[in-house]
MDAnalysis code that builds the backbone (N, CA, C; Angstrom):
import MDAnalysis as mda
import numpy as np

u = mda.Universe.empty(399, n_residues=133, atom_resindex=np.repeat(np.arange(133), 3), trajectory=True)
u.add_TopologyAttr("name", ["N", "CA", "C"] * 133)
u.add_TopologyAttr("resid", np.arange(1, 134))
u.add_TopologyAttr("resname", ["MET", "SER", "ILE", "LYS", "ARG", "TYR", "GLU", "VAL", "GLU", "GLY", "ALA", "PRO", "GLN", "PRO", "ALA", "GLY", "PRO", "TYR", "SER", "HIS", "ALA", "MET", "ALA", "ALA", "ASN", "GLY", "PHE", "LEU", "TYR", "THR", "ALA", "GLY", "PHE", "GLY", "PRO", "VAL", "ASP", "PRO", "ALA", "THR", "ARG", "GLU", "ILE", "VAL", "GLY", "THR", "GLU", "ILE", "GLY", "GLU", "GLN", "THR", "ARG", "GLN", "VAL", "LEU", "ARG", "ASN", "ILE", "GLY", "THR", "VAL", "LEU", "ALA", "ALA", "ALA", "GLY", "LEU", "GLY", "PHE", "GLY", "ASP", "VAL", "VAL", "LYS", "SER", "THR", "VAL", "HIS", "LEU", "ALA", "ASP", "VAL", "GLN", "ARG", "ASP", "PHE", "ALA", "GLY", "PHE", "ASN", "ALA", "ALA", "TYR", "ALA", "GLU", "PHE", "PHE", "THR", "ASP", "GLY", "TYR", "PRO", "VAL", "ARG", "THR", "THR", "VAL", "GLY", "SER", "THR", "LEU", "PRO", "ASN", "ILE", "LEU", "VAL", "GLU", "ILE", "ASP", "VAL", "VAL", "ALA", "ALA", "PHE", "PRO", "GLU", "SER", "ALA", "SER", "ALA", "PRO", "ARG"])
u.atoms.positions = np.array([
    [0.842, -1.175, 0.000],
    [0.000, 0.000, 0.000],
    [0.887, 1.239, 0.000],
    [0.576, 2.141, -0.901],
    [1.281, 3.405, -1.002],
    [0.513, 4.477, -0.237],
    [1.221, 5.247, 0.569],
    [0.605, 6.351, 1.310],
    [1.343, 7.629, 0.939],
    [0.573, 8.674, 0.640],
    [1.169, 9.969, 0.333],
    [0.543, 11.018, 1.232],
    [1.391, 11.832, 1.846],
    [0.929, 12.931, 2.698],
    [0.904, 14.213, 1.880],
    [-0.078, 15.042, 2.153],
    [-0.211, 16.328, 1.467],
    [-0.119, 17.457, 2.491],
    [0.839, 18.324, 2.284],
    [0.947, 19.595, 2.997],
    [0.809, 20.639, 1.905],
    [-0.276, 21.387, 1.911],
    [-0.666, 22.188, 0.763],
    [-0.453, 23.678, 1.009],
    [0.363, 24.281, 0.165],
    [0.519, 25.732, 0.217],
    [-0.799, 26.355, -0.226],
    [-1.235, 27.361, 0.476],
    [-2.508, 27.992, 0.151],
    [-3.669, 27.480, 0.990],
    [-3.419, 26.454, 1.796],
    [-4.431, 25.969, 2.741],
    [-4.010, 26.433, 4.137],
    [-4.961, 26.598, 5.053],
    [-4.582, 26.993, 6.414],
    [-3.607, 25.990, 7.022],
    [-2.629, 26.479, 7.729],
    [-1.656, 25.598, 8.366],
    [-2.333, 24.797, 9.474],
    [-1.995, 23.521, 9.584],
    [-2.585, 22.711, 10.652],
    [-2.339, 23.326, 12.032],
    [-3.324, 23.195, 12.890],
    [-3.225, 23.738, 14.248],
    [-2.557, 22.761, 15.198],
    [-2.118, 21.632, 14.687],
    [-1.491, 20.610, 15.518],
    [-0.673, 19.676, 14.655],
    [-0.258, 18.560, 15.221],
    [0.587, 17.606, 14.497],
    [-0.231, 16.687, 13.580],
    [-0.676, 17.223, 12.454],
    [-1.412, 16.427, 11.470],
    [-1.190, 17.009, 10.082],
    [-1.472, 16.208, 9.076],
    [-1.332, 16.604, 7.675],
    [-2.644, 17.190, 7.164],
    [-2.546, 17.975, 6.073],
    [-3.757, 18.462, 5.414],
    [-4.583, 17.298, 4.883],
    [-3.882, 16.323, 4.290],
    [-4.570, 15.173, 3.700],
    [-3.589, 14.030, 3.543],
    [-4.154, 12.838, 3.398],
    [-3.348, 11.648, 3.105],
    [-4.083, 10.826, 2.071],
    [-3.320, 10.280, 1.134],
    [-3.882, 9.405, 0.113],
    [-3.427, 7.983, 0.393],
    [-4.372, 7.043, 0.290],
    [-4.077, 5.625, 0.474],
    [-5.170, 4.815, -0.206],
    [-4.768, 3.741, -0.864],
    [-5.725, 2.798, -1.463],
    [-6.755, 3.450, -2.382],
    [-6.337, 4.458, -3.130],
    [-7.228, 5.085, -4.098],
    [-8.117, 6.174, -3.547],
    [-7.932, 6.539, -2.275],
    [-8.751, 7.574, -1.654],
    [-7.884, 8.662, -1.042],
    [-8.413, 9.872, -1.013],
    [-7.786, 10.990, -0.327],
    [-8.650, 11.309, 0.887],
    [-8.024, 11.356, 2.055],
    [-8.695, 11.669, 3.314],
    [-8.185, 13.020, 3.788],
    [-9.078, 13.978, 4.002],
    [-8.617, 15.279, 4.472],
    [-8.759, 15.390, 5.983],
    [-7.999, 16.298, 6.528],
    [-8.191, 16.701, 7.924],
    [-9.494, 17.491, 7.999],
    [-9.948, 17.752, 9.193],
    [-11.092, 18.637, 9.374],
    [-10.627, 20.071, 9.194],
    [-11.376, 20.826, 8.398],
    [-11.041, 22.222, 8.152],
    [-12.101, 23.127, 8.741],
    [-11.633, 24.238, 9.305],
    [-12.513, 25.276, 9.810],
    [-12.487, 26.461, 8.861],
    [-13.221, 27.513, 9.201],
    [-13.360, 28.678, 8.330],
    [-12.218, 29.680, 8.502],
    [-11.006, 29.228, 8.321],
    [-9.827, 30.063, 8.544],
    [-9.271, 30.552, 7.213],
    [-9.009, 31.836, 7.122],
    [-8.349, 32.392, 5.945],
    [-6.887, 31.960, 5.992],
    [-6.384, 31.288, 4.943],
    [-5.012, 30.783, 4.996],
    [-3.959, 31.892, 5.072],
    [-4.249, 33.067, 4.535],
    [-3.264, 34.159, 4.541],
    [-3.211, 34.868, 5.887],
    [-4.369, 35.155, 6.466],
    [-4.405, 35.937, 7.700],
    [-4.499, 35.084, 8.955],
    [-4.899, 33.821, 8.785],
    [-5.147, 32.899, 9.893],
    [-6.300, 33.347, 10.789],
    [-7.138, 34.214, 10.249],
    [-8.312, 34.700, 10.970],
    [-9.539, 33.896, 10.551],
    [-10.505, 33.791, 11.455],
    [-11.770, 33.148, 11.141],
    [-12.542, 34.059, 10.195],
    [-13.092, 33.472, 9.139],
    [-13.846, 34.223, 8.141],
    [-15.335, 34.104, 8.447],
    [-15.988, 35.232, 8.585],
    [-17.433, 35.255, 8.727],
    [-17.923, 35.039, 10.140],
    [-19.149, 35.500, 10.352],
    [-19.785, 35.349, 11.655],
    [-21.069, 34.537, 11.558],
    [-21.473, 34.208, 10.324],
    [-22.678, 33.395, 10.171],
    [-22.331, 32.124, 9.419],
    [-23.222, 31.145, 9.488],
    [-22.922, 29.796, 9.020],
    [-22.655, 29.721, 7.521],
    [-23.373, 30.478, 6.708],
    [-23.143, 30.424, 5.265],
    [-21.739, 30.873, 4.893],
    [-21.316, 32.002, 5.452],
    [-19.962, 32.518, 5.192],
    [-18.906, 31.512, 5.647],
    [-19.084, 30.986, 6.849],
    [-18.088, 30.061, 7.381],
    [-18.055, 28.760, 6.571],
    [-19.204, 28.258, 6.167],
    [-19.239, 27.028, 5.373],
    [-18.522, 27.231, 4.041],
    [-18.764, 28.347, 3.382],
    [-18.094, 28.618, 2.105],
    [-16.575, 28.670, 2.277],
    [-16.094, 29.288, 3.362],
    [-14.640, 29.342, 3.581],
    [-14.076, 27.956, 3.837],
    [-14.769, 27.161, 4.635],
    [-14.317, 25.793, 4.885],
    [-14.201, 25.042, 3.565],
    [-15.205, 25.154, 2.717],
    [-15.183, 24.412, 1.456],
    [-14.161, 24.970, 0.481],
    [-13.883, 26.256, 0.517],
    [-12.770, 26.800, -0.291],
    [-11.453, 26.185, 0.175],
    [-11.270, 26.067, 1.487],
    [-10.043, 25.453, 2.017],
    [-9.931, 24.000, 1.569],
    [-11.022, 23.263, 1.658],
    [-11.018, 21.861, 1.220],
    [-10.766, 21.788, -0.282],
    [-11.355, 22.692, -1.035],
    [-11.135, 22.717, -2.484],
    [-9.673, 22.913, -2.843],
    [-8.955, 23.722, -2.069],
    [-7.521, 23.926, -2.297],
    [-6.762, 22.627, -2.111],
    [-7.102, 21.872, -1.092],
    [-6.432, 20.597, -0.823],
    [-6.802, 19.566, -1.893],
    [-8.063, 19.499, -2.258],
    [-8.466, 18.577, -3.325],
    [-7.712, 18.886, -4.614],
    [-7.620, 20.156, -4.968],
    [-6.936, 20.550, -6.205],
    [-5.464, 20.158, -6.179],
    [-4.829, 20.258, -5.026],
    [-3.408, 19.879, -4.914],
    [-3.211, 18.397, -5.213],
    [-4.252, 17.601, -5.019],
    [-4.182, 16.165, -5.301],
    [-4.757, 15.838, -6.680],
    [-5.124, 16.870, -7.442],
    [-5.690, 16.655, -8.762],
    [-7.151, 16.257, -8.744],
    [-7.842, 16.597, -7.678],
    [-9.243, 16.214, -7.502],
    [-10.127, 17.448, -7.376],
    [-11.425, 17.241, -7.396],
    [-12.385, 18.311, -7.202],
    [-13.556, 17.808, -6.378],
    [-14.551, 18.652, -6.195],
    [-15.699, 18.276, -5.376],
    [-16.491, 17.125, -5.994],
    [-16.426, 16.948, -7.299],
    [-17.090, 15.825, -7.935],
    [-16.484, 14.483, -7.583],
    [-15.274, 14.498, -7.029],
    [-14.589, 13.270, -6.613],
    [-14.866, 12.910, -5.151],
    [-15.529, 13.789, -4.421],
    [-15.803, 13.557, -3.003],
    [-16.902, 12.509, -2.877],
    [-16.620, 11.486, -2.071],
    [-17.594, 10.412, -1.867],
    [-18.223, 10.440, -0.470],
    [-17.591, 11.141, 0.470],
    [-18.079, 11.169, 1.857],
    [-17.645, 12.466, 2.504],
    [-18.534, 13.063, 3.256],
    [-18.142, 14.216, 4.072],
    [-18.691, 14.034, 5.476],
    [-17.937, 14.534, 6.425],
    [-18.370, 14.561, 7.814],
    [-18.387, 16.019, 8.235],
    [-19.509, 16.455, 8.756],
    [-19.718, 17.861, 9.090],
    [-20.016, 17.979, 10.577],
    [-19.336, 18.903, 11.217],
    [-19.579, 19.225, 12.626],
    [-20.147, 20.638, 12.685],
    [-21.312, 20.790, 13.288],
    [-21.926, 22.101, 13.475],
    [-22.013, 22.401, 14.967],
    [-21.688, 23.631, 15.325],
    [-21.749, 24.028, 16.729],
    [-23.194, 24.085, 17.225],
    [-24.129, 24.431, 16.324],
    [-25.543, 24.498, 16.692],
    [-26.360, 23.967, 15.521],
    [-26.654, 22.684, 15.537],
    [-27.325, 22.031, 14.414],
    [-28.696, 22.639, 14.158],
    [-29.487, 22.830, 15.187],
    [-30.849, 23.339, 14.984],
    [-30.841, 24.738, 14.383],
    [-30.005, 25.604, 14.865],
    [-29.965, 26.979, 14.367],
    [-29.354, 27.063, 12.979],
    [-28.300, 26.287, 12.718],
    [-27.471, 26.517, 11.535],
    [-27.639, 25.527, 10.388],
    [-28.408, 24.468, 10.572],
    [-28.443, 23.432, 9.534],
    [-28.906, 23.961, 8.180],
    [-29.979, 24.712, 8.132],
    [-30.508, 25.187, 6.844],
    [-29.499, 26.081, 6.122],
    [-28.892, 27.014, 6.836],
    [-27.895, 27.900, 6.222],
    [-26.655, 27.152, 5.763],
    [-26.220, 26.202, 6.580],
    [-25.089, 25.354, 6.192],
    [-25.436, 24.580, 4.934],
    [-26.588, 23.944, 4.931],
    [-26.990, 23.077, 3.828],
    [-27.051, 23.849, 2.509],
    [-27.567, 25.060, 2.536],
    [-27.660, 25.884, 1.326],
    [-26.269, 26.224, 0.795],
    [-25.354, 26.633, 1.668],
    [-23.987, 26.963, 1.234],
    [-23.255, 25.719, 0.739],
    [-23.423, 24.616, 1.418],
    [-22.787, 23.347, 1.048],
    [-23.197, 22.926, -0.354],
    [-24.476, 23.053, -0.673],
    [-24.996, 22.633, -1.978],
    [-24.369, 23.411, -3.126],
    [-23.877, 24.622, -2.886],
    [-23.245, 25.434, -3.933],
    [-21.968, 24.791, -4.476],
    [-21.330, 23.923, -3.715],
    [-20.022, 23.373, -4.085],
    [-20.099, 22.001, -4.752],
    [-21.244, 21.366, -4.707],
    [-21.370, 20.010, -5.238],
    [-22.329, 20.007, -6.423],
    [-21.799, 20.325, -7.596],
    [-22.618, 20.419, -8.796],
    [-22.699, 19.095, -9.555],
    [-21.821, 18.142, -9.254],
    [-21.797, 16.848, -9.938],
    [-22.492, 15.762, -9.123],
    [-23.392, 16.133, -8.257],
    [-24.039, 15.171, -7.368],
    [-23.495, 15.308, -5.964],
    [-24.212, 14.767, -5.030],
    [-23.856, 14.917, -3.627],
    [-23.201, 13.654, -3.074],
    [-22.136, 13.826, -2.290],
    [-21.554, 12.669, -1.612],
    [-22.445, 12.257, -0.435],
    [-22.187, 11.078, 0.122],
    [-22.857, 10.736, 1.367],
    [-22.334, 11.674, 2.441],
    [-23.124, 11.887, 3.470],
    [-22.736, 12.890, 4.466],
    [-23.273, 12.509, 5.829],
    [-22.465, 12.794, 6.842],
    [-22.893, 12.727, 8.228],
    [-22.759, 14.126, 8.802],
    [-23.797, 14.612, 9.457],
    [-23.769, 15.936, 10.076],
    [-24.107, 15.760, 11.546],
    [-23.221, 16.247, 12.403],
    [-23.408, 16.084, 13.840],
    [-23.193, 17.415, 14.557],
    [-23.740, 17.506, 15.752],
    [-23.480, 18.641, 16.619],
    [-22.210, 18.388, 17.411],
    [-21.359, 19.401, 17.498],
    [-20.073, 19.265, 18.193],
    [-19.720, 20.548, 18.922],
    [-18.908, 20.410, 19.935],
    [-18.328, 21.573, 20.582],
    [-17.126, 21.990, 19.748],
    [-17.171, 23.198, 19.198],
    [-16.109, 23.684, 18.318],
    [-15.458, 24.921, 18.928],
    [-14.169, 25.114, 18.684],
    [-13.430, 26.232, 19.286],
    [-13.643, 27.558, 18.545],
    [-14.673, 28.297, 18.901],
    [-14.940, 29.629, 18.354],
    [-15.280, 29.637, 16.872],
    [-15.757, 28.520, 16.343],
    [-16.212, 28.452, 14.964],
    [-17.568, 27.766, 14.936],
    [-18.261, 27.905, 13.806],
    [-19.595, 27.331, 13.681],
    [-19.609, 26.000, 12.945],
    [-18.554, 25.720, 12.142],
    [-18.558, 24.529, 11.295],
    [-17.133, 24.012, 11.059],
    [-17.015, 22.695, 10.989],
    [-15.777, 22.023, 10.596],
    [-16.177, 20.850, 9.698],
    [-15.424, 20.656, 8.613],
    [-15.753, 19.599, 7.648],
    [-14.487, 18.851, 7.253],
    [-14.606, 17.531, 7.119],
    [-13.558, 16.744, 6.464],
    [-14.226, 15.910, 5.383],
    [-13.442, 15.515, 4.372],
    [-13.992, 14.735, 3.265],
    [-13.092, 13.567, 2.914],
    [-13.690, 12.617, 2.217],
    [-12.974, 11.515, 1.588],
    [-13.297, 11.614, 0.104],
    [-12.259, 11.614, -0.730],
    [-12.438, 11.686, -2.180],
    [-11.787, 10.474, -2.822],
    [-12.339, 10.046, -3.937],
    [-11.812, 8.891, -4.665],
    [-11.008, 9.357, -5.870],
    [-9.812, 8.803, -6.023],
    [-9.041, 9.053, -7.229],
    [-9.709, 8.294, -8.378],
    [-9.678, 8.848, -9.585],
    [-10.252, 8.131, -10.726],
    [-9.629, 6.747, -10.867],
    [-10.413, 5.784, -11.316],
    [-9.914, 4.407, -11.443],
    [-8.732, 4.318, -12.378],
    [-8.623, 5.241, -13.331],
    [-7.504, 5.217, -14.274],
    [-6.186, 5.648, -13.634],
    [-6.284, 6.297, -12.475],
    [-5.068, 6.743, -11.781],
    [-4.445, 5.545, -11.080],
    [-3.179, 5.299, -11.346],
    [-2.527, 4.128, -10.740],
    [-2.007, 4.402, -9.343],
    [-1.807, 5.656, -9.006],
    [-1.281, 5.995, -7.678],
    [-1.720, 7.409, -7.351],
    [-1.695, 7.774, -6.092],
    [-2.019, 9.147, -5.708],
    [-1.112, 10.134, -6.431],
    [-1.686, 11.259, -6.812],
    [-0.924, 12.292, -7.522],
    [-0.154, 13.169, -6.576],
])
């Protein structure tokens, strides 16, 4: 089994000892991303739609570094600080990024550090790809 680690320029720097993403067995697994601007390291937005869009822009940067896009995402895990209040706004912003169909998804309520949303994804490399890019 081949494993490749991704540390991506243009994505927010990890807040701890972990990689942006890892590829193994034909899949790319990302870390959980929050709504952090990679240049300023500041949280972007105060409402769920703004924060969700920033999180997905960050994930999109990591996917692109591996030669993938949102159409390659097969699974997402979403943590919301307040599911009842924020689910509809999150869901609307999330749908803007998945134009090739929706991956399976788990959405849970979580205690988050001064943010409203955190997301990680699993993406599949095309079958024609022999190894992670």
